[in-house]
N, C-alpha and C positions, 0 to 999 in steps of 0.2 A: 687285300691288305687290311690289317686291323691295327689301329693306333689308339692307345690309351694314354691320356694325359691326366695326371693327378696333380692338383694344385692344393697346397697347404696354406690357407690363409684364414684370418678371422672374418666374421660377417661384416665388420666395419671396413676391413680392407677390400672385401669383395664389392661392397656398395660403392666405395670410392673408385675402384677400378672401372666399374660399369657406369660411373657418373650419376648414381642415384643420390638423392638428397639425404642428409643426416637428419633423421626423425627423432633422435634421442631427446632433444630439448622439448619438442612438442609432446612426446610420449610421457616425459616426466611431469610436465604441466598438467596433462589430462589425468594422470594417475593421482597427482596431489589433489586436484579438484574432486575427483571421484572419492578419494579417501575422506576428504572433509565432508562431502555430502553424506557418505555412509555413517560417519560419526554423528552428524547432526540427526539423521533419521533413527539411529539407535536410541537416542534420547526420547524420541516420540513413541517408541514401542516398549518403553520400560514399564514394569508393572505399575508403578506409581502414576505414570502418565495415562496408561490405559484405564485404570480405575477412576482417575479424575475425569476423563472424558466420558466414561460410562455413567458416572454418578451425576454429572452435570446434565446429562440427557433427560433423566427422569428423577425428580426429587425423591420419589418413594422407591427407587430401585434398590437402595441399600436394605430397606425393610423386606422387600420381596426376595432379594438374594439371600438374606439371613433365614427367612422362612423356608425357602426352597432347600437350602443347605441342611437345615434342621430336619425337614421332612425326609430328605434322601438318606441321611445318616441315621435317623431315628434317635438323635441325641436330645431332641427337644420337641416341644409341641408348637404348633402354629397358633397364631392369635385367632381367637374366635370372633373378634369384632369385624374381621374382613369377610367372614362367611355369612351367607344369608340363608 
């Protein structure tokens, strides 16, 4: 004998029927916190923030970057004072 039972209910109704806890408030709180952290971290990887952190690492980095870019593109010449 084969019996098929088909129940039409929402996930919330099924959780309530089986006595499972309602996790919607916790899920909403976690998602809000995650969204806030992601928005904060996006500011840290903006082009301005990256350049600021790179330039603060080495004071002559801007000059070296300019020289490297000019040498790669062939649009300018490098300074001869750095060469020995």
